[in-house]
C-alpha positions as CSV (number, residue, x, y, z in Angstrom):
1,M,-26.7,8.1,-29.5
2,N,-24.7,5.5,-27.6
3,S,-25.6,5.5,-23.9
4,L,-22.7,3.2,-23.0
5,Q,-20.0,5.8,-23.3
6,P,-17.3,5.3,-20.7
7,H,-17.3,7.6,-17.8
8,K,-14.3,9.2,-16.2
9,Q,-13.3,7.2,-13.1
10,V,-12.1,9.0,-10.0
11,P,-10.8,7.7,-6.6
12,C,-13.3,7.5,-3.8
13,K,-12.3,6.5,-0.2
14,V,-14.6,3.9,1.2
15,I,-15.2,2.1,4.5
16,A,-14.2,-1.6,4.3
17,N,-13.7,-4.3,6.9
18,V,-10.0,-5.1,7.6
19,D,-8.2,-7.0,10.2
20,E,-8.0,-5.1,13.5
21,G,-4.2,-5.3,13.7
22,I,-3.7,-3.7,10.2
23,K,-6.5,-1.1,10.4
24,E,-4.4,1.9,11.5
25,L,-1.8,1.3,8.8
26,A,-4.4,0.9,6.1
27,E,-6.1,4.1,7.3
28,L,-2.8,6.0,7.2
29,L,-1.9,4.8,3.8
30,N,-5.3,5.8,2.5
31,T,-4.6,9.4,3.5
32,F,-1.6,9.5,1.1
33,D,-2.2,11.2,-2.3
34,K,-3.1,8.7,-5.1
35,V,-3.1,5.7,-2.7
36,R,-5.9,3.2,-2.3
37,T,-5.4,0.0,-0.2
38,L,-7.1,-3.0,-1.8
39,E,-6.5,-6.0,0.4
40,S,-4.8,-6.6,3.7
41,S,-4.1,-9.0,6.5
42,E,-2.6,-8.6,10.0
43,G,-0.7,-11.9,9.7
44,D,0.0,-13.7,12.9
45,E,2.3,-12.7,15.8
46,S,4.5,-15.8,15.4
47,G,5.7,-14.2,12.1
48,S,5.0,-17.4,10.1
49,N,2.4,-15.2,8.2
50,Y,3.5,-11.6,7.7
51,A,1.0,-8.8,7.6
52,F,0.5,-7.3,4.2
53,I,-1.3,-4.5,2.4
54,Y,-1.9,-4.4,-1.4
55,I,-1.8,-0.8,-2.6
56,Q,-3.1,0.7,-5.9
57,Y,-1.1,3.8,-6.7
58,G,-2.6,6.3,-9.2
59,Q,-5.2,5.6,-11.8
60,I,-5.9,2.0,-13.0
61,S,-4.0,2.1,-16.2
62,H,-1.2,0.1,-17.8
63,N,0.7,3.4,-18.1
64,E,0.9,3.9,-14.3
65,Y,3.7,1.3,-13.8
66,K,6.4,4.0,-13.6
67,A,4.5,6.0,-11.0
68,S,3.8,2.8,-9.1
69,A,7.4,1.8,-9.2
70,A,8.5,5.3,-8.0
71,F,6.1,5.1,-5.1
72,A,7.3,1.6,-4.2
73,N,10.9,2.8,-4.3
74,K,10.2,5.8,-2.1
75,L,8.2,3.7,0.3
76,K,11.1,1.2,0.7
77,K,13.7,4.0,1.0
78,V,11.7,5.7,3.8
79,L,11.2,2.4,5.6
80,I,14.8,1.2,5.5
81,Q,15.9,4.5,7.2
82,D,14.5,3.2,10.4
83,E,15.9,0.5,12.7
84,F,13.8,-2.6,12.1
85,D,16.7,-5.1,12.8
86,F,16.3,-8.2,10.7
87,L,12.5,-7.7,10.4
88,T,12.7,-4.9,7.8
89,P,9.5,-4.5,5.9
90,T,9.4,-5.8,2.3
91,V,8.1,-3.7,-0.6
92,S,7.4,-5.2,-4.0
93,L,5.7,-4.3,-7.2
94,E,3.7,-7.0,-9.0
95,W,1.1,-7.5,-11.7
96,L,-1.5,-9.9,-10.3
97,G,-3.8,-12.0,-12.4
98,T,-5.4,-10.0,-15.2
99,R,-4.9,-6.5,-13.7
100,I,-3.9,-3.8,-16.1
101,S,-1.8,-1.9,-13.6
102,P,0.7,-3.1,-10.9
103,I,0.1,-3.5,-7.2
104,V,2.5,-2.3,-4.6
105,I,2.8,-4.9,-1.8
106,L,3.9,-4.0,1.6
107,E,4.8,-6.9,3.9
108,V,5.8,-6.4,7.5
109,H,6.2,-8.6,10.6
110,P,3.1,-8.2,12.7
111,G,5.2,-7.1,15.6
112,R,6.6,-4.2,13.6
113,I,3.3,-2.7,12.3
114,K,3.4,0.1,14.9
115,N,7.0,0.9,13.8
116,V,5.9,1.2,10.2
117,I,3.0,3.4,11.2
118,N,5.3,5.7,13.2
119,V,7.9,5.9,10.4
120,L,5.3,6.6,7.7
121,S,3.5,9.2,9.9
122,S,6.7,11.1,10.6
123,K,7.8,10.9,6.9
124,K,4.4,11.5,5.2
125,S,5.6,14.8,3.7
126,A,8.1,12.8,1.6
127,F,5.1,11.4,-0.3
128,A,3.5,14.7,-1.1
């Protein structure tokens, strides 16, 4: 009998330390179905370093790229409906390092984090 059989992996929300300025957005995103935030930074108010959140969508699998791309596309469409002037958030989809599934990256000017929270809170049903 092989005791090293793979076990089914399931998502589990955990408490992690994050920058204070991005905490509320990370908490909100983690309430979305199939979303786990992985890494984040609040950036700096000058805007020379934007705030960002790396998001894992769905299961960790090379087959999840279509679902991740659809989530990234929906996220961008929801965010561009609001008035952010020239500081519109950026949404991208990237494979980083040796990861087997893509990461959705949300970048936003630190001064617009609250706007993003407000928009995503009011449009959360679009992600259900």
